[in-house]
LUMSE-189508 format. One record per atom (N, C-alpha, C, O): residue number from 1; residue in three letters; chain; atom name; x, y, z. Coordinates in steps of 0.05 Angstrom, whole numbers. Each point is the difference from the previous one (the first is absolute). Example, Ala and Ser with C-alpha at 12.3 -4.5 7.8 and 13.67 -1.06 7.14 Angstrom:
<sites>
[site 1 ala A N [264 -114 156]] [site 1 ala A CA [-18 24 0]] [site 1 ala A C [18 24 0]] [site 1 ala A O [21 0 13]] [site 2 ser A N [-28 21 -27]] [site 2 ser A CA [16 24 1]] [site 2 ser A C [-15 22 14]] [site 2 ser A O [10 22 4]] 
</sites>
This chain:
<sites>
[site 1 met A N [-4044 -418 -2471]] [site 1 met A CA [2 22 -18]] [site 1 met A C [20 21 10]] [site 1 met A O [17 9 -15]] [site 2 val A N [-19 -3 40]] [site 2 val A CA [18 20 12]] [site 2 val A C [29 -11 0]] [site 2 val A O [19 15 -4]] [site 3 glu A N [-17 -41 9]] [site 3 glu A CA [27 -12 0]] [site 3 glu A C [13 2 -28]] [site 3 glu A O [24 5 -2]] [site 4 ala A N [-40 -10 -18]] [site 4 ala A CA [10 1 -28]] [site 4 ala A C [9 29 -6]] [site 4 ala A O [21 4 -13]] [site 5 leu A N [-37 15 21]] [site 5 leu A CA [7 28 -5]] [site 5 leu A C [26 8 15]] [site 5 leu A O [17 14 -10]] [site 6 phe A N [-15 -24 34]] [site 6 phe A CA [24 5 16]] [site 6 phe A C [25 -12 -13]] [site 6 phe A O [20 13 -2]] [site 7 leu A N [-23 -38 -8]] [site 7 leu A CA [23 -13 -13]] [site 7 leu A C [7 14 -26]] [site 7 leu A O [24 4 -6]] [site 8 leu A N [-44 5 -10]] [site 8 leu A CA [6 15 -24]] [site 8 leu A C [13 27 7]] [site 8 leu A O [19 8 -14]] [site 9 gly A N [-28 5 35]] [site 9 gly A CA [13 25 9]] [site 9 gly A C [28 -4 8]] [site 9 gly A O [18 16 -7]] [site 10 met A N [-13 -38 22]] [site 10 met A CA [28 -5 9]] [site 10 met A C [18 -7 -24]] [site 10 met A O [23 8 -1]] [site 11 leu A N [-34 -23 -18]] [site 11 leu A CA [15 -7 -23]] [site 11 leu A C [6 25 -17]] [site 11 leu A O [22 3 -10]] [site 12 gly A N [-42 14 7]] [site 12 gly A CA [5 26 -14]] [site 12 gly A C [20 17 14]] [site 12 gly A O [18 12 -13]] [site 13 trp A N [-19 -11 39]] [site 13 trp A CA [20 16 15]] [site 13 trp A C [27 -11 -3]] [site 13 trp A O [20 15 -3]] [site 14 leu A N [-17 -42 3]] [site 14 leu A CA [26 -13 -4]] [site 14 leu A C [11 6 -27]] [site 14 leu A O [24 5 -3]] [site 15 val A N [-41 -6 -18]] [site 15 val A CA [9 6 -27]] [site 15 val A C [9 28 -3]] [site 15 val A O [21 6 -12]] [site 16 val A N [-36 13 23]] [site 16 val A CA [7 29 -1]] [site 16 val A C [26 5 15]] [site 16 val A O [17 15 -9]] [site 17 thr A N [-14 -27 32]] [site 17 thr A CA [24 3 16]] [site 17 thr A C [25 -11 -15]] [site 17 thr A O [21 13 0]] [site 18 cys A N [-24 -37 -11]] [site 18 cys A CA [23 -11 -15]] [site 18 cys A C [6 17 -25]] [site 18 cys A O [24 4 -6]] [site 19 trp A N [-44 6 -7]] [site 19 trp A CA [4 17 -24]] [site 19 trp A C [14 26 8]] [site 19 trp A O [19 8 -14]] [site 20 glu A N [-27 4 36]] [site 20 glu A CA [14 25 9]] [site 20 glu A C [29 -6 7]] [site 20 glu A O [17 16 -6]] [site 21 trp A N [-13 -38 19]] [site 21 trp A CA [28 -7 8]] [site 21 trp A C [17 -5 -25]] [site 21 trp A O [22 10 -2]] [site 22 leu A N [-33 -24 -18]] [site 22 leu A CA [14 -5 -25]] [site 22 leu A C [5 26 -15]] [site 22 leu A O [22 4 -11]] [site 23 ala A N [-42 14 11]] [site 23 ala A CA [3 25 -15]] [site 23 ala A C [22 18 13]] [site 23 ala A O [12 16 -13]] [site 24 ala A N [-8 -20 39]] [site 24 ala A CA [20 17 13]] [site 24 ala A C [29 -11 -4]] [site 24 ala A O [19 13 6]] [site 25 gln A N [-17 -38 -16]] [site 25 gln A CA [26 -11 -4]] [site 25 gln A C [14 12 -25]] [site 25 gln A O [-14 6 -20]] [site 26 pro A N [40 -3 20]] [site 26 pro A CA [14 10 -23]] [site 26 pro A C [-1 -19 -24]] [site 26 pro A O [3 8 -23]] [site 27 ala A N [-7 -34 28]] [site 27 ala A CA [-1 -20 -21]] [site 27 ala A C [-28 -6 -10]] [site 27 ala A O [-5 -21 -10]] [site 28 phe A N [-14 40 14]] [site 28 phe A CA [-27 -4 -8]] [site 28 phe A C [-3 -5 -30]] [site 28 phe A O [-16 -16 -9]] [site 29 ala A N [32 29 -7]] [site 29 ala A CA [-1 -4 -29]] [site 29 ala A C [8 -28 -7]] [site 29 ala A O [-11 -12 -19]] [site 30 thr A N [30 0 33]] [site 30 thr A CA [8 -27 -6]] [site 30 thr A C [-23 -20 8]] [site 30 thr A O [-5 -19 -15]] [site 31 phe A N [-8 25 37]] [site 31 phe A CA [-23 -17 8]] [site 31 phe A C [-23 2 -20]] [site 31 phe A O [-12 -21 -7]] [site 32 cys A N [7 44 -3]] [site 32 cys A CA [-21 4 -21]] [site 32 cys A C [8 -14 -26]] [site 32 cys A O [-17 -13 -13]] [site 33 ala A N [42 15 6]] [site 33 ala A CA [10 -14 -24]] [site 33 ala A C [-3 -30 3]] [site 33 ala A O [-8 -14 -19]] [site 34 gly A N [14 4 42]] [site 34 gly A CA [-3 -28 6]] [site 34 gly A C [-29 -9 -2]] [site 34 gly A O [-6 -22 -10]] [site 35 phe A N [-12 39 20]] [site 35 phe A CA [-29 -6 -1]] [site 35 phe A C [-9 -3 -29]] [site 35 phe A O [-18 -17 -5]] [site 36 phe A N [29 32 -14]] [site 36 phe A CA [-9 -2 -27]] [site 36 phe A C [17 -19 -17]] [site 36 phe A O [-11 -13 -18]] [site 37 phe A N [36 10 23]] [site 37 phe A CA [17 -16 -17]] [site 37 phe A C [2 -30 9]] [site 37 phe A O [7 -17 -17]] [site 38 val A N [-12 11 42]] [site 38 val A CA [1 -28 8]] [site 38 val A C [-20 -17 -14]] [site 38 val A O [7 -22 -9]] [site 39 pro A N [-33 30 5]] [site 39 pro A CA [-18 -17 -15]] [site 39 pro A C [8 -4 -29]] [site 39 pro A O [-4 -22 -11]] [site 40 val A N [15 42 -2]] [site 40 val A CA [8 -2 -28]] [site 40 val A C [24 -20 -2]] [site 40 val A O [0 -17 -17]] [site 41 ala A N [19 20 35]] [site 41 ala A CA [23 -18 0]] [site 41 ala A C [-9 -28 8]] [site 41 ala A O [12 -20 -9]] [site 42 tyr A N [-32 18 26]] [site 42 tyr A CA [-10 -27 9]] [site 42 tyr A C [-10 -15 -24]] [site 42 tyr A O [6 -24 -3]] [site 43 val A N [-22 37 -14]] [site 43 val A CA [-12 -14 -23]] [site 43 val A C [21 -10 -19]] [site 43 val A O [-1 -23 -9]] [site 44 thr A N [20 39 3]] [site 44 thr A CA [21 -8 -19]] [site 44 thr A C [18 -21 13]] [site 44 thr A O [9 -19 -14]] [site 45 glu A N [-3 21 40]] [site 45 glu A CA [17 -19 13]] [site 45 glu A C [-14 -27 3]] [site 45 glu A O [13 -21 -2]] [site 46 arg A N [-39 21 7]] [site 46 arg A CA [-14 -25 2]] [site 46 arg A C [0 -15 -26]] [site 46 arg A O [3 -25 -1]] [site 47 ala A N [-7 39 -21]] [site 47 ala A CA [1 -13 -26]] [site 47 ala A C [28 -11 -6]] [site 47 ala A O [3 -22 -11]] [site 48 arg A N [17 37 19]] [site 48 arg A CA [28 -9 -5]] [site 48 arg A C [6 -25 17]] [site 48 arg A O [13 -19 -9]] [site 49 leu A N [-22 19 34]] [site 49 leu A CA [5 -23 17]] [site 49 leu A C [-15 -25 -9]] [site 49 leu A O [10 -22 1]] [site 50 ala A N [-35 25 -10]] [site 50 ala A CA [-15 -22 -10]] [site 50 ala A C [14 -12 -25]] [site 50 ala A O [0 -24 -3]] [site 51 phe A N [11 41 -14]] [site 51 phe A CA [14 -10 -23]] [site 51 phe A C [26 -13 8]] [site 51 phe A O [7 -21 -11]] [site 52 ala A N [8 32 30]] [site 52 ala A CA [26 -10 8]] [site 52 ala A C [-3 -28 14]] [site 52 ala A O [18 -16 -2]] [site 53 his A N [-40 12 16]] [site 53 his A CA [-4 -26 14]] [site 53 his A C [-18 -19 -15]] [site 53 his A O [-10 -19 12]] [site 54 asp A N [6 23 -38]] [site 54 asp A CA [-17 -17 -17]] [site 54 asp A C [-28 -3 12]] [site 54 asp A O [-11 -23 0]] [site 55 leu A N [-1 44 9]] [site 55 leu A CA [-26 0 11]] [site 55 leu A C [-20 17 -15]] [site 55 leu A O [-18 12 11]] [site 56 leu A N [22 -10 -37]] [site 56 leu A CA [-17 17 -17]] [site 56 leu A C [-29 -8 1]] [site 56 leu A O [-18 17 -2]] [site 57 pro A N [11 -43 4]] [site 57 pro A CA [-29 -7 0]] [site 57 pro A C [-14 9 26]] [site 57 pro A O [-24 -4 2]] [site 58 leu A N [38 16 17]] [site 58 leu A CA [-13 9 25]] [site 58 leu A C [-24 18 -5]] [site 58 leu A O [-21 -2 12]] [site 59 asp A N [25 21 -31]] [site 59 asp A CA [-21 20 -4]] [site 59 asp A C [-22 -10 -19]] [site 59 asp A O [-22 11 0]] [site 60 thr A N [28 -31 -15]] [site 60 thr A CA [-20 -10 -20]] [site 60 thr A C [-14 -25 9]] [site 60 thr A O [-21 -6 -10]] [site 61 arg A N [31 -8 30]] [site 61 arg A CA [-11 -25 9]] [site 61 arg A C [-23 5 19]] [site 61 arg A O [4 14 20]] [site 62 arg A N [-27 -26 -24]] [site 62 arg A CA [-23 5 17]] [site 62 arg A C [-8 -26 14]] [site 62 arg A O [-9 2 23]] [site 63 glu A N [11 -25 -35]] [site 63 glu A CA [-9 -24 12]] [site 63 glu A C [24 -17 9]] [site 63 glu A O [23 6 -8]] [site 64 arg A N [-28 -26 23]] [site 64 arg A CA [22 -17 10]] [site 64 arg A C [0 -27 -15]] [site 64 arg A O [-4 -21 12]] [site 65 thr A N [9 23 -37]] [site 65 thr A CA [3 -24 -17]] [site 65 thr A C [29 -10 4]] [site 65 thr A O [14 10 17]] [site 66 pro A N [-5 -29 -33]] [site 66 pro A CA [27 -12 5]] [site 66 pro A C [22 21 3]] [site 66 pro A O [1 20 -14]] [site 67 leu A N [16 -26 34]] [site 67 leu A CA [22 19 6]] [site 67 leu A C [21 -1 -22]] [site 67 leu A O [6 -22 -10]] [site 68 pro A N [5 44 3]] [site 68 pro A CA [21 0 -21]] [site 68 pro A C [27 -9 12]] [site 68 pro A O [2 -2 25]] [site 69 pro A N [18 -2 -42]] [site 69 pro A CA [26 -8 11]] [site 69 pro A C [14 22 15]] [site 69 pro A O [21 -6 13]] [site 70 glu A N [-32 30 -13]] [site 70 glu A CA [13 22 16]] [site 70 glu A C [0 -6 29]] [site 70 glu A O [15 12 15]] [site 71 ile A N [-32 -30 -6]] [site 71 ile A CA [-1 -6 29]] [site 71 ile A C [27 -10 10]] [site 71 ile A O [8 5 23]] [site 72 phe A N [7 -20 -40]] [site 72 phe A CA [26 -10 9]] [site 72 phe A C [20 22 2]] [site 72 phe A O [17 0 17]] [site 73 tyr A N [-18 20 -35]] [site 73 tyr A CA [17 23 2]] [site 73 tyr A C [-7 17 24]] [site 73 tyr A O [17 11 13]] [site 74 trp A N [-43 -9 -8]] [site 74 trp A CA [-9 17 23]] [site 74 trp A C [11 -11 26]] [site 74 trp A O [8 16 17]] [site 75 glu A N [-8 -41 -13]] [site 75 glu A CA [10 -11 25]] [site 75 glu A C [29 7 4]] [site 75 glu A O [9 3 23]] [site 76 leu A N [6 -1 -44]] [site 76 leu A CA [28 8 2]] [site 76 leu A C [4 30 4]] [site 76 leu A O [18 8 14]] [site 77 arg A N [-35 8 -26]] [site 77 arg A CA [3 29 1]] [site 77 arg A C [-15 13 23]] [site 77 arg A O [5 24 5]] [site 78 arg A N [-23 -38 8]] [site 78 arg A CA [-16 12 21]] [site 78 arg A C [17 10 23]] [site 78 arg A O [-4 23 9]] [site 79 gly A N [23 -38 0]] [site 79 gly A CA [17 9 22]] [site 79 gly A C [17 24 -7]] [site 79 gly A O [4 18 16]] [site 80 ala A N [6 -18 -41]] [site 80 ala A CA [17 23 -8]] [site 80 ala A C [-17 25 -2]] [site 80 ala A O [10 22 8]] [site 81 leu A N [-34 -24 -18]] [site 81 leu A CA [-18 24 -1]] [site 81 leu A C [-7 10 28]] [site 81 leu A O [-1 24 4]] [site 82 leu A N [-4 -42 14]] [site 82 leu A CA [-7 8 28]] [site 82 leu A C [24 13 13]] [site 82 leu A O [-3 21 14]] [site 83 arg A N [27 -31 -18]] [site 83 arg A CA [24 12 12]] [site 83 arg A C [5 28 -12]] [site 83 arg A O [8 18 14]] [site 84 gln A N [-12 -16 -41]] [site 84 gln A CA [3 26 -13]] [site 84 gln A C [-20 21 12]] [site 84 gln A O [7 23 5]] [site 85 asn A N [-32 -32 -1]] [site 85 asn A CA [-20 18 11]] [site 85 asn A C [7 9 28]] [site 85 asn A O [-3 24 7]] [site 86 leu A N [13 -42 10]] [site 86 leu A CA [8 8 27]] [site 86 leu A C [24 19 0]] [site 86 leu A O [0 20 15]] [site 87 leu A N [19 -26 -32]] [site 87 leu A CA [24 18 -1]] [site 87 leu A C [-8 27 -11]] [site 87 leu A O [9 21 11]] [site 88 leu A N [-24 -20 -33]] [site 88 leu A CA [-8 25 -12]] [site 88 leu A C [-19 16 18]] [site 88 leu A O [0 24 0]] [site 89 gly A N [-16 -38 16]] [site 89 gly A CA [-17 13 20]] [site 89 gly A C [16 15 20]] [site 89 gly A O [-6 23 7]] [site 90 ala A N [27 -36 3]] [site 90 ala A CA [17 14 20]] [site 90 ala A C [15 23 -13]] [site 90 ala A O [3 22 12]] [site 91 leu A N [8 -26 -36]] [site 91 leu A CA [14 21 -14]] [site 91 leu A C [-18 24 -7]] [site 91 leu A O [8 23 1]] [site 92 ser A N [-33 -29 -8]] [site 92 ser A CA [-18 22 -7]] [site 92 ser A C [-8 15 25]] [site 92 ser A O [-4 25 -1]] [site 93 ala A N [1 -38 24]] [site 93 ala A CA [-6 14 24]] [site 93 ala A C [23 19 8]] [site 93 ala A O [-4 23 8]] [site 94 ile A N [29 -33 -11]] [site 94 ile A CA [23 17 5]] [site 94 ile A C [1 23 -19]] [site 94 ile A O [7 22 7]] [site 95 ala A N [-14 -27 -33]] [site 95 ala A CA [1 22 -20]] [site 95 ala A C [-21 21 6]] [site 95 ala A O [4 23 -4]] [site 96 trp A N [-28 -31 14]] [site 96 trp A CA [-20 20 8]] [site 96 trp A C [9 17 23]] [site 96 trp A O [-5 24 0]] [site 97 val A N [18 -37 19]] [site 97 val A CA [10 16 23]] [site 97 val A C [22 19 -10]] [site 97 val A O [1 23 9]] [site 98 ala A N [17 -33 -26]] [site 98 ala A CA [21 17 -10]] [site 98 ala A C [-11 23 -18]] [site 98 ala A O [10 22 1]] [site 99 ala A N [-32 -28 -16]] [site 99 ala A CA [-13 21 -16]] [site 99 ala A C [-13 21 18]] [site 99 ala A O [-1 24 -7]] [site 100 ala A N [-8 -32 30]] [site 100 ala A CA [-12 19 19]] [site 100 ala A C [22 17 13]] [site 100 ala A O [-4 24 6]] [site 101 val A N [27 -36 -1]] [site 101 val A CA [22 14 13]] [site 101 val A C [13 20 -19]] [site 101 val A O [7 22 7]] [site 102 tyr A N [-3 -31 -32]] [site 102 tyr A CA [12 17 -21]] [site 102 tyr A C [-21 8 -20]] [site 102 tyr A O [-3 -14 -20]] [site 103 pro A N [-12 35 24]] [site 103 pro A CA [-21 7 -18]] [site 103 pro A C [11 9 -27]] [site 103 pro A O [21 12 -2]] [site 104 ala A N [-37 -19 -19]] [site 104 ala A CA [8 7 -27]] [site 104 ala A C [-6 29 -5]] [site 104 ala A O [-19 12 12]] [site 105 gly A N [35 1 -29]] [site 105 gly A CA [-4 28 -6]] [site 105 gly A C [11 5 -28]] [site 105 gly A O [10 -17 -14]] [site 106 phe A N [-11 43 6]] [site 106 phe A CA [8 8 -27]] [site 106 phe A C [29 10 0]] [site 106 phe A O [10 7 -22]] [site 107 ala A N [3 -5 44]] [site 107 ala A CA [28 8 1]] [site 107 ala A C [18 -23 -8]] [site 107 ala A O [-7 -24 3]] [site 108 leu A N [31 30 -13]] [site 108 leu A CA [18 -21 -8]] [site 108 leu A C [22 -5 21]] [site 108 leu A O [23 -4 -7]] [site 109 thr A N [-31 4 32]] [site 109 thr A CA [18 -6 21]] [site 109 thr A C [-4 -30 7]] [site 109 thr A O [-16 -13 -11]] [site 110 ser A N [32 4 30]] [site 110 ser A CA [0 -29 6]] [site 110 ser A C [-26 -9 13]] [site 110 ser A O [-10 -22 -5]] [site 111 val A N [-2 38 23]] [site 111 val A CA [-24 -9 15]] [site 111 val A C [-24 -3 -19]] [site 111 val A O [-12 -21 1]] [site 112 pro A N [5 40 -18]] [site 112 pro A CA [-22 -5 -19]] [site 112 pro A C [4 -23 -19]] [site 112 pro A O [-18 -15 -7]] [site 113 val A N [43 12 -3]] [site 113 val A CA [6 -22 -18]] [site 113 val A C [-3 -27 14]] [site 113 val A O [-11 -19 -11]] [site 114 leu A N [21 18 36]] [site 114 leu A CA [-5 -25 16]] [site 114 leu A C [-29 -4 4]] [site 114 leu A O [-10 -23 -1]] [site 115 gly A N [-5 44 6]] [site 115 gly A CA [-29 -3 3]] [site 115 gly A C [-14 -11 -24]] [site 115 gly A O [-18 -17 2]] [site 116 trp A N [26 26 -26]] [site 116 trp A CA [-11 -11 -25]] [site 116 trp A C [7 -29 -3]] [site 116 trp A O [-17 -16 -8]] [site 117 ile A N [42 9 14]] [site 117 ile A CA [9 -28 -3]] [site 117 ile A C [-15 -18 19]] [site 117 ile A O [-10 -21 -7]] [site 118 phe A N [8 30 33]] [site 118 phe A CA [-14 -17 19]] [site 118 phe A C [-30 -1 -5]] [site 118 phe A O [-13 -21 3]] [site 119 gly A N [1 43 -13]] [site 119 gly A CA [-28 0 -7]] [site 119 gly A C [-6 -19 -23]] [site 119 gly A O [-20 -15 1]] [site 120 ala A N [37 16 -22]] [site 120 ala A CA [-5 -18 -22]] [site 120 ala A C [4 -29 8]] [site 120 ala A O [-15 -17 -9]] [site 121 ser A N [35 11 25]] [site 121 ser A CA [4 -27 8]] [site 121 ser A C [-22 -10 19]] [site 121 ser A O [-8 -23 -1]] [site 122 ala A N [-3 41 17]] [site 122 ala A CA [-22 -7 18]] [site 122 ala A C [-25 -6 -16]] [site 122 ala A O [-14 -19 5]] [site 123 ile A N [8 35 -25]] [site 123 ile A CA [-23 -4 -17]] [site 123 ile A C [2 -26 -16]] [site 123 ile A O [-18 -16 0]] [site 124 leu A N [41 12 -13]] [site 124 leu A CA [4 -25 -15]] [site 124 leu A C [1 -25 18]] [site 124 leu A O [-10 -21 -8]] [site 125 gly A N [22 24 31]] [site 125 gly A CA [2 -23 18]] [site 125 gly A C [-28 -7 11]] [site 125 gly A O [-6 -24 2]] [site 126 thr A N [-10 44 5]] [site 126 thr A CA [-27 -6 10]] [site 126 thr A C [-17 -13 -22]] [site 126 thr A O [-15 -18 6]] [site 127 ala A N [17 28 -30]] [site 127 ala A CA [-16 -11 -22]] [site 127 ala A C [9 -29 -5]] [site 127 ala A O [-16 -18 -5]] [site 128 arg A N [42 13 7]] [site 128 arg A CA [11 -27 -4]] [site 128 arg A C [-10 -19 21]] [site 128 arg A O [-7 -23 -5]] [site 129 val A N [6 32 30]] [site 129 val A CA [-9 -17 22]] [site 129 val A C [-30 -6 -3]] [site 129 val A O [-8 -23 3]] [site 130 phe A N [-8 44 -10]] [site 130 phe A CA [-29 -5 -4]] [site 130 phe A C [-4 -20 -23]] [site 130 phe A O [-17 -18 2]] [site 131 ala A N [31 22 -24]] [site 131 ala A CA [-3 -17 -23]] [site 131 ala A C [10 -29 6]] [site 131 ala A O [-14 -19 -8]] [site 132 gly A N [36 17 21]] [site 132 gly A CA [10 -27 7]] [site 132 gly A C [-18 -14 19]] [site 132 gly A O [-4 -25 -2]] [site 133 thr A N [-7 39 22]] [site 133 thr A CA [-19 -12 18]] [site 133 thr A C [-26 -9 -14]] [site 133 thr A O [-11 -21 5]] [site 134 ser A N [2 38 -23]] [site 134 ser A CA [-24 -6 -16]] [site 134 ser A C [4 -25 -17]] [site 134 ser A O [-16 -18 -1]] [site 135 val A N [39 17 -13]] [site 135 val A CA [6 -24 -17]] [site 135 val A C [3 -24 18]] [site 135 val A O [-9 -22 -8]] [site 136 tyr A N [23 24 30]] [site 136 tyr A CA [4 -22 18]] [site 136 tyr A C [-26 -12 10]] [site 136 tyr A O [-4 -24 -1]] [site 137 phe A N [-14 41 11]] [site 137 phe A CA [-26 -10 10]] [site 137 phe A C [-17 -11 -22]] [site 137 phe A O [-12 -21 3]] [site 138 his A N [11 34 -26]] [site 138 his A CA [-17 -9 -22]] [site 138 his A C [10 -26 -11]] [site 138 his A O [-16 -18 -5]] [site 139 ala A N [42 15 1]] [site 139 ala A CA [11 -25 -11]] [site 139 ala A C [-3 -22 20]] [site 139 ala A O [-5 -23 -7]] [site 140 ser A N [10 28 33]] [site 140 ser A CA [-3 -21 20]] [site 140 ser A C [-28 -11 1]] [site 140 ser A O [-4 -24 2]] [site 141 gln A N [-16 42 -4]] [site 141 gln A CA [-27 -9 0]] [site 141 gln A C [-9 -13 -26]] [site 141 gln A O [-19 -15 -1]] [site 142 trp A N [32 23 -20]] [site 142 trp A CA [-6 -12 -26]] [site 142 trp A C [7 -30 0]] [site 142 trp A O [-16 -16 -10]] [site 143 phe A N [39 9 21]] [site 143 phe A CA [8 -27 0]] [site 143 phe A C [-11 -16 24]] [site 143 phe A O [-5 -24 -3]] [site 144 asp A N [0 37 25]] [site 144 asp A CA [-11 -13 24]] [site 144 asp A C [-17 20 15]] [site 144 asp A O [11 20 10]] [site 145 pro A N [-38 -23 -9]] [site 145 pro A CA [-16 20 13]] [site 145 pro A C [5 4 30]] [site 145 pro A O [-10 19 11]] [site 146 met A N [24 -37 1]] [site 146 met A CA [6 2 29]] [site 146 met A C [27 13 6]] [site 146 met A O [8 1 23]] [site 147 arg A N [5 9 -44]] [site 147 arg A CA [26 13 4]] [site 147 arg A C [-3 30 -5]] [site 147 arg A O [-17 7 -15]] [site 148 pro A N [33 10 26]] [site 148 pro A CA [18 -4 23]] [site 148 pro A C [-15 -7 25]] [site 148 pro A O [-24 0 1]] [site 149 ala A N [39 -7 20]] [site 149 ala A CA [-12 -12 24]] [site 149 ala A C [-21 18 13]] [site 149 ala A O [-20 -10 10]] [site 150 ile A N [24 36 -11]] [site 150 ile A CA [-19 18 13]] [site 150 ile A C [-27 -1 -14]] [site 150 ile A O [-21 3 12]] [site 151 ile A N [21 -6 -39]] [site 151 ile A CA [-24 -2 -15]] [site 151 ile A C [-14 -27 6]] [site 151 ile A O [-24 -1 3]] [site 152 gly A N [40 -20 0]] [site 152 gly A CA [-11 -26 7]] [site 152 gly A C [-13 0 27]] [site 152 gly A O [-22 -12 3]] [site 153 cys A N [34 25 16]] [site 153 cys A CA [-12 2 27]] [site 153 cys A C [-25 16 -1]] [site 153 cys A O [-20 -8 13]] [site 154 tyr A N [19 29 -28]] [site 154 tyr A CA [-24 16 -2]] [site 154 tyr A C [-22 -16 -13]] [site 154 tyr A O [-23 1 9]] [site 155 arg A N [29 -16 -30]] [site 155 arg A CA [-21 -16 -13]] [site 155 arg A C [-10 -22 18]] [site 155 arg A O [-24 -5 0]] [site 156 lys A N [41 -7 16]] [site 156 lys A CA [-9 -21 18]] [site 156 lys A C [-18 12 22]] [site 156 lys A O [-20 -12 7]] [site 157 met A N [27 36 3]] [site 157 met A CA [-17 13 20]] [site 157 met A C [-27 7 -12]] [site 157 met A O [-20 -4 13]] [site 158 met A N [20 14 -37]] [site 158 met A CA [-25 7 -13]] [site 158 met A C [-17 -25 -5]] [site 158 met A O [-25 1 1]] [site 159 phe A N [38 -24 -7]] [site 159 phe A CA [-14 -25 -4]] [site 159 phe A C [-14 -9 26]] [site 159 phe A O [-23 -7 0]] [site 160 trp A N [38 9 22]] [site 160 trp A CA [-11 -9 25]] [site 160 trp A C [-22 19 10]] [site 160 trp A O [-18 -9 13]] [site 161 leu A N [20 34 -20]] [site 161 leu A CA [-21 19 8]] [site 161 leu A C [-25 -3 -17]] [site 161 leu A O [-23 3 10]] [site 162 ser A N [26 -9 -36]] [site 162 ser A CA [-23 -1 -17]] [site 162 ser A C [-8 -28 -10]] [site 162 ser A O [-21 -4 -11]] [site 163 glu A N [38 -16 16]] [site 163 glu A CA [-4 -27 -10]] [site 163 glu A C [-5 0 -30]] [site 163 glu A O [-17 -15 -9]] [site 164 asp A N [32 31 -6]] [site 164 asp A CA [-2 1 -29]] [site 164 asp A C [26 -8 -11]] [site 164 asp A O [21 12 6]] [site 165 ala A N [-21 -33 -22]] [site 165 ala A CA [25 -11 -11]] [site 165 ala A C [12 17 -21]] [site 165 ala A O [23 -5 -9]] [site 166 gly A N [-37 26 -1]] [site 166 gly A CA [11 17 -20]] [site 166 gly A C [25 15 9]] [site 166 gly A O [16 8 -17]] [site 167 phe A N [-14 -3 43]] [site 167 phe A CA [24 14 10]] [site 167 phe A C [25 -16 -2]] [site 167 phe A O [22 11 1]] [site 168 leu A N [-25 -38 -2]] [site 168 leu A CA [23 -17 0]] [site 168 leu A C [11 -6 -29]] [site 168 leu A O [19 -15 -3]] [site 169 gly A N [-32 26 -17]] [site 169 gly A CA [10 -4 -27]] [site 169 gly A C [-4 -28 -9]] [site 169 gly A O [-22 -11 2]] [site 170 arg A N [43 -2 -12]] [site 170 arg A CA [-3 -27 -12]] [site 170 arg A C [3 -22 21]] [site 170 arg A O [-2 -23 -7]] [site 171 leu A N [8 30 32]] [site 171 leu A CA [6 -21 20]] [site 171 leu A C [-24 -16 8]] [site 171 leu A O [2 -24 6]] [site 172 arg A N [-25 37 -5]] [site 172 arg A CA [-25 -14 9]] [site 172 arg A C [-21 2 -22]] [site 172 arg A O [-3 21 -12]] [site 173 gln A N [-11 -43 9]] [site 173 gln A CA [-22 0 -19]] [site 173 gln A C [-26 5 16]] [site 173 gln A O [-2 -8 23]] [site 174 pro A N [-17 21 -36]] [site 174 pro A CA [-26 3 14]] [site 174 pro A C [-13 -28 5]] [site 174 pro A O [8 -19 -13]] [site 175 thr A N [-26 18 31]] [site 175 thr A CA [-12 -25 9]] [site 175 thr A C [-14 -15 -24]] [site 175 thr A O [3 -24 -2]] [site 176 ala A N [-17 39 -14]] [site 176 ala A CA [-14 -13 -23]] [site 176 ala A C [19 -13 -19]] [site 176 ala A O [-6 -22 -10]] [site 177 gln A N [29 33 5]] [site 177 gln A CA [20 -12 -17]] [site 177 gln A C [12 -25 12]] [site 177 gln A O [6 -19 -13]] [site 178 arg A N [-1 20 40]] [site 178 arg A CA [11 -23 13]] [site 178 arg A C [-20 -23 0]] [site 178 arg A O [8 -23 -5]] [site 179 glu A N [-34 29 9]] [site 179 glu A CA [-20 -22 0]] [site 179 glu A C [-2 -11 -28]] [site 179 glu A O [-4 -24 -4]] [site 180 lys A N [5 41 -17]] [site 180 lys A CA [-3 -9 -27]] [site 180 lys A C [24 -17 -8]] [site 180 lys A O [-3 -20 -14]] [site 181 ala A N [27 26 25]] [site 181 ala A CA [24 -15 -7]] [site 181 ala A C [-2 -28 13]] [site 181 ala A O [12 -19 -10]] [site 182 val A N [-25 17 33]] [site 182 val A CA [-2 -26 14]] [site 182 val A C [-19 -19 -15]] [site 182 val A O [5 -23 -2]] [site 183 tyr A N [-28 34 -7]] [site 183 tyr A CA [-20 -17 -12]] [site 183 tyr A C [3 -2 -29]] [site 183 tyr A O [-15 -13 -14]] 
</sites>
């Protein structure tokens, strides 16, 4: 009990310290705008990406019945989406650093205008990376429950720890189904 209280106290102290540090930064308004606008841009960007990659059934599909023909398009587009996410992730990190260096303001000089441009690109880039990663993981698992590789490794570890075939998706059948199929 004391350890849990200590950990909660340390976590609270860390949050307050980070908040005070962010509040002292000149680009605090950009960080707050990002906190509110990234989720909104994420939702719209995720819908746009699902439409652009012919993955509209992602949000409506609940069971794993026959796979649609989109699986063949996905195998071709998967690598391109992953490369876009990696590139945009690097660019958005650079844009956040640049937004912190050039804080946005209400003056019409070069530094505040650069701050607004870098802030907007950081917010949109971060939302695009989150949406692209979400679509990538969701679509990969839709077509193959063991993809991407990190999810497959996690499911295999959970299978070995619990001996429950549900973690492996369609790859293993429960024992009762295997025995029924034999007899």
